[in-house]
C-alpha positions in Angstrom: -5.9 -40.8 -2.0 -3.4 -38.6 -0.3 -3.4 -37.9 3.4 -4.2 -34.3 2.7 -7.4 -35.2 0.9 -8.4 -37.7 3.6 -7.9 -35.0 6.3 -9.7 -32.4 4.2 -12.8 -34.6 3.8 -12.8 -35.9 7.4 -12.1 -32.7 9.5 -12.6 -30.0 7.0 -9.0 -28.8 6.8 -5.5 -30.0 6.2 -2.0 -28.4 6.2 0.5 -28.9 3.4 4.0 -28.0 4.6 6.5 -25.8 2.8 4.7 -24.8 -0.4 6.5 -21.5 -0.5 10.4 -21.1 -0.2 11.9 -18.7 2.3 13.4 -16.4 -0.3 9.9 -15.9 -1.8 8.5 -15.1 1.7 11.2 -12.5 2.4 10.2 -10.6 -0.8 6.5 -10.9 0.1 7.1 -9.6 3.6 8.8 -6.5 2.3 6.1 -6.0 -0.3 3.3 -6.2 2.2 5.0 -3.6 4.4 5.2 -1.2 1.5 1.5 -1.9 0.6 0.4 -1.1 4.1 2.5 2.1 4.2 1.0 3.2 0.9 -2.5 2.4 2.1 -2.1 4.3 5.4 -1.1 7.5 3.5 -4.6 7.5 1.9 -3.1 8.2 -1.6 -5.0 7.6 -4.8 -5.5 3.9 -5.7 -5.8 3.3 -9.5 -7.5 0.0 -8.8 -10.5 1.4 -7.0 -12.7 0.9 -10.1 -12.0 -2.8 -10.1 -11.2 -4.1 -6.7 -11.8 -3.4 -3.0 -9.9 -0.7 -1.2 -7.4 -2.0 1.3 -8.4 -1.9 5.0 -5.1 -1.5 6.9 -7.2 -0.5 10.0 -8.7 -4.0 10.1 -5.7 -5.9 8.7 -6.9 -6.8 5.2 -5.2 -6.1 1.8 -7.5 -7.0 -1.0 -7.1 -8.5 -4.5 -3.3 -8.9 -4.4 -3.1 -11.5 -7.1 -4.4 -8.9 -9.6 -2.4 -6.0 -8.2 1.0 -7.6 -7.6 2.5 -10.5 -9.6 4.6 -11.5 -6.7 1.5 -13.3 -5.2 0.6 -15.2 -8.3 3.0 -18.1 -7.8 1.7 -18.5 -4.2 -1.8 -18.9 -5.5 -0.9 -21.7 -7.9 1.3 -24.0 -5.8 1.3 -27.5 -7.6 0.7 -29.5 -4.4 -2.2 -27.2 -3.4 -3.7 -27.3 -6.9 -3.5 -31.1 -7.0 -5.3 -31.4 -3.6 -8.0 -28.8 -4.7 -8.5 -30.7 -8.0 -9.6 -33.7 -6.0 -12.5 -31.8 -4.4 -13.3 -29.1 -7.0 -12.5 -30.9 -10.3 -10.0 -30.3 -13.0 -11.0 -26.7 -13.7 -10.5 -24.1 -11.0 -10.7 -20.3 -10.9 -9.7 -17.8 -8.3 -12.9 -16.5 -6.6 -11.2 -13.8 -4.5 -8.0 -13.2 -2.5 -6.5 -11.0 0.2 -3.7 -10.8 2.7 -4.9 -10.9 6.4 -2.9 -9.8 9.4 -3.4 -8.5 13.0 -2.7 -4.8 13.2 -1.4 -3.9 16.7 -3.5 -1.6 18.8 -6.8 -2.5 16.9 -9.7 -4.7 17.8 -8.4 -7.5 15.6 -10.3 -10.6 16.8 -12.1 -12.5 14.0 -15.5 -13.8 15.2 -16.7 -17.4 14.6 -18.0 -17.6 11.0 -18.2 -19.7 7.9 -16.9 -18.2 4.7 -19.5 -17.0 2.2 -22.3 -17.9 4.6 -24.5 -15.3 3.0 -24.2 -17.0 -0.4 -25.4 -20.5 0.3 -26.7 -21.1 -3.3 -23.3 -20.5 -4.9 -21.1 -23.5 -5.9 -18.7 -25.1 -3.4 -15.6 -23.2 -2.4 -12.3 -24.0 -0.6 -10.0 -21.6 1.1 -6.2 -21.7 1.1 -4.3 -19.8 3.8 -0.6 -19.5 3.2 1.5 -18.5 6.2 3.9 -15.6 5.4 5.2 -15.7 8.9 5.3 -18.5 11.5 1.8 -18.7 13.0 1.3 -19.7 16.6 -1.3 -19.2 19.4 0.8 -16.3 20.6 0.5 -14.3 17.5 -3.0 -15.2 16.5 -3.3 -18.6 14.9 -6.6 -19.6 13.3 -8.8 -21.9 15.3 -11.4 -24.2 13.9 -14.0 -26.8 15.0 -13.0 -30.1 13.2 -15.8 -31.7 11.3 -18.1 -28.7 11.4 -18.1 -28.4 7.6 -20.4 -31.4 7.5 -23.2 -29.4 9.1 -23.8 -27.1 6.1 -24.3 -23.4 6.6 -25.6 -22.4 10.0 -27.8 -19.5 11.1 -26.0 -16.2 11.0 -26.3 -12.5 11.6 -24.6 -9.4 10.2 -22.6 -6.6 11.9 -22.5 -3.7 9.4 -19.2 -1.9 8.8 -16.9 -4.7 9.9 -14.6 -6.7 7.6 -15.9 -10.0 9.0 -19.5 -8.9 9.2 -21.3 -12.2 8.7 -21.1 -14.3 11.9 -22.5 -17.6 13.1 -24.9 -17.3 16.0 -23.2 -18.0 19.4 -25.6 -20.8 20.4 -24.0 -23.0 17.7 -20.5 -22.4 19.1 -21.0 -22.9 22.9 -19.5 -26.1 24.4 -17.7 -27.1 21.3 -14.0 -28.0 21.2 -11.8 -25.8 18.9 -8.4 -26.6 17.7 -5.6 -24.0 17.1 -4.0 -24.4 13.6 -0.4 -23.5 14.1 1.8 -23.3 11.0 5.4 -22.6 9.9 6.0 -19.9 7.4 5.4 -21.3 3.9 2.8 -23.9 5.0 -0.6 -23.9 3.3 -3.8 -24.5 5.2 -6.6 -25.7 3.0 -10.1 -25.7 4.4 -13.7 -26.1 3.4 -15.6 -22.8 3.2 -18.2 -24.2 5.6 -15.7 -25.0 8.3 -16.4 -23.0 11.5 -13.3 -20.9 12.3 -12.1 -17.7 14.0 -9.1 -16.2 15.7 -8.4 -14.5 19.0 -7.6 -10.8 19.6 -3.8 -10.5 19.6 -1.3 -7.8 20.2 1.9 -9.7 19.9 5.1 -8.1 18.5 5.4 -11.1 16.2 3.8 -10.4 12.8 1.1 -12.9 11.6 0.5 -12.4 7.9 -1.3 -14.9 5.7 -2.2 -14.9 2.0 -5.8 -16.1 1.8 -7.2 -17.3 -1.5 -10.6 -18.8 -2.2 -11.2 -21.2 -5.1 -14.2 -22.5 -7.0 -14.8 -24.9 -9.8 -16.3 -24.0 -13.2 -19.9 -24.6 -12.2 -20.6 -20.9 -12.3 -17.7 -18.6 -13.3 -18.7 -15.4 -11.5 -16.1 -13.7 -9.3 -17.5 -11.1 -6.9 -15.3 -8.4 -8.5 -12.8 -8.0 -11.4 -12.7 -10.7 -14.1 -12.3 -14.5 -13.8 -8.7 -15.8 -13.4 -8.2 -19.4 -14.2 -5.5 -21.0 -12.0 -5.9 -24.7 -13.0 -7.2 -26.5 -16.0 -9.6 -24.7 -18.3 -8.6 -26.6 -21.4 -11.1 -26.8 -24.3 -11.7 -30.5 -24.0 -12.7 -30.0 -20.4 -14.8 -26.9 -21.1 -16.8 -28.8 -23.8 -17.9 -31.3 -21.1 -19.4 -28.6 -19.0 -20.6 -26.1 -21.6 -22.0 -28.2 -24.5 -24.9 -25.9 -25.5 -24.5 -23.9 -28.8 -23.3 -20.3 -28.1 -25.9 -17.6 -28.5 -24.3 -14.3 -29.5 -25.8 -11.4 -27.6 -26.3 -8.2 -29.5 -23.9 -5.5 -28.4 -25.1 -2.1 -27.2 -23.9 -0.4 -30.4 -25.9 -2.9 -32.6 -29.0 -2.3 -30.4 -28.7 1.5 -30.7 -28.2 1.2 -34.5 -31.5 -0.7 -34.8 -33.3 1.9 -32.7 -31.8 4.7 -34.8 -33.0 3.0 -38.0 -36.5 2.6 -36.7 -36.7 6.2 -35.5 -35.5 7.3 -39.0 -38.4 5.6 -40.6 -40.9 7.5 -38.5 
């Protein structure tokens, strides 16, 4: 068992260094600046029918794997996939993804929360947070409570209209020791979706961009939007172990309407 897996199981997170080369990060930084500029012009977005609209006011660019091929290699790093396979199994799909940053001049703190806390009955998920820039306390590093993932999902409340709208009740945070998770550009933070985490408000001139991807096994292949994207495994021999029941073909809408039409014609 690798040190990354041991850390992930014990404290709920681990950091794998240098999963993305500098030349790749330079291209990604330029691209994100262009995406933010386009978003702030409020121009038509051809992906509105399929994915969420970017929120540059709150520092979130949504569904970049599907929109921009430059992000696809980041989401499929071999070391990251190997570590995830140890906790999710040999078949993994991309549940959702976004780029998160701290827009200056905005209320950009992220409150204490657990990811997908409002979906406790869905299969287990893990998050990967790839640093596009160096991440420090000064420019808004993530902070987490080690071991909190072992407590399961905690009581929460919702603040409508906010990007991070589902938040853990304050009484479950008070008096607990948090750890700042500083990273170098190109490092990958992997953490359990149930890990308690947040970040402070920050108005540093140093950018803090991170590509955030959540992953899930094949227990239920239902992404929240768009279509499923397999990033690891998915071979027929593996699928047959999970989905062994005979397929039942569902009648299409056209077949259904033809049957209705035939019956009406007999009247």
